[in-house]
C-alpha positions in Angstrom: -16.7 -3.5 -11.1 -15.6 -2.9 -7.6 -11.9 -2.2 -6.8 -10.5 -2.2 -3.3 -7.2 -1.6 -1.5 -5.8 -0.6 1.9 -3.4 2.2 2.4 -1.7 3.4 5.7 -4.7 5.5 6.8 -7.8 4.0 5.1 -9.6 1.4 3.2 -10.4 2.5 -0.4 -13.3 1.1 -2.4 -14.2 2.3 -5.9 -17.7 1.4 -7.0 -20.2 2.9 -9.5 -18.2 6.1 -9.9 -17.7 6.7 -6.1 -14.5 6.4 -4.2 -15.3 5.3 -0.7 -12.6 6.3 1.8 -13.1 4.6 5.2 -10.5 6.0 7.5 -9.0 3.8 10.2 -9.5 4.8 13.9 -6.8 7.3 14.9 -5.6 7.9 11.4 -3.3 10.9 11.0 -3.3 12.1 7.4 -0.5 14.0 6.0 0.1 15.4 2.5 1.6 12.1 1.2 -1.6 10.2 2.3 -3.9 12.6 0.5 -1.7 12.5 -2.7 -1.9 8.6 -2.5 -5.7 8.7 -2.2 -5.8 11.1 -5.2 -3.5 8.8 -7.3 -5.5 5.7 -6.5 -8.9 7.4 -7.2 -7.5 8.4 -10.6 -6.3 4.9 -11.2 -9.5 3.2 -10.1 -11.6 5.6 -12.3 -9.5 5.1 -15.4 -8.9 8.9 -15.5 -12.6 9.7 -15.5 -14.4 12.1 -13.1 -15.7 10.5 -10.0 -17.2 11.4 -6.6 -15.8 10.7 -3.1 -17.4 9.7 0.2 -15.0 10.2 3.1 -16.1 8.3 6.2 -14.7 10.2 9.1 -17.0 8.7 11.8 -13.9 7.5 13.5 -11.4 9.8 15.1 -9.0 11.1 12.4 -6.8 14.1 12.1 -5.1 15.7 9.1 -2.3 18.2 8.7 -3.1 21.7 7.4 -1.1 20.8 4.3 -3.3 17.8 3.7 -6.5 19.8 4.1 -5.2 22.6 1.8 -4.2 20.1 -0.9 -7.6 18.3 -0.6 -9.4 21.6 -1.4 -7.2 22.7 -4.2 -8.2 23.0 -7.9 -5.6 20.5 -9.0 -6.7 17.8 -6.6 -10.3 18.5 -7.5 -9.7 18.2 -11.3 -11.3 14.7 -11.6 -13.7 14.9 -8.6 -17.2 16.0 -9.2 -18.3 16.2 -5.5 -17.2 15.2 -2.0 -19.4 13.9 0.8 -18.1 13.9 4.3 -19.7 11.3 6.6 -19.5 12.4 10.2 -20.6 11.0 13.5 -19.3 12.8 16.5 -19.7 16.5 17.4 -16.0 17.0 17.1 -15.9 15.6 13.5 -18.8 17.8 12.6 -16.9 20.8 13.8 -13.8 19.7 11.9 -15.8 19.1 8.7 -17.5 22.5 9.0 -14.2 24.2 9.5 -12.7 22.4 6.5 -15.7 23.4 4.3 -15.8 27.0 5.5 -12.0 27.7 5.8 -10.5 25.6 3.0 -13.4 26.2 0.6 -13.1 23.0 -1.5 -13.3 23.6 -5.3 -16.0 21.0 -5.8 -19.4 20.8 -4.1 -18.8 19.4 -0.6 -21.4 18.5 2.0 -21.4 16.9 5.4 -23.8 14.0 6.2 -24.6 11.7 9.1 -26.4 9.2 6.9 -24.3 7.2 4.4 -27.5 6.5 2.3 -28.2 10.2 2.0 -24.6 11.0 1.2 -24.6 8.3 -1.6 -27.9 9.6 -3.0 -26.5 13.2 -3.1 -23.3 12.0 -4.8 -25.3 10.1 -7.4 -26.9 13.3 -8.6 -23.4 14.3 -10.0 -22.8 11.0 -11.8 
C-alpha cells in the first residue's frame, strides 16, 4: 500500500518499506521539519523499521540542528538505511559534509541515480 502526504518542505511517499522524501525547490528545513518527517515515517511504517530516500536534487538547505537530529541515534531508531539522491555539485558537497561531519548512525550513501539508490536500500529490507 502506498501512502502520501505533503508537508511544508517536501512530498512524502511511503511504498514497500521506503520513505521517499522529495524536497520542494528552495526548501529550508529546520528541526521541526525533520521531526515531522520522522513522525510521519513512523506512522506510515506502522512502527516498523524502514529505509529513506531523500531526493535533494533541488536546492534545499537545512539548519545545523536539523542535520544533527537527522544523524542522531534516536532519529535513526526505526531507519535501516538512508540514501541521499543528489544532482548538483553543491548538493554533492553538502551531502558529503553531512555524511562525514554528522556521521549518521545508519548506513548512509549518496547517489545520482534513483534506481541505484532504491536497489541499495532494498538490500536492507
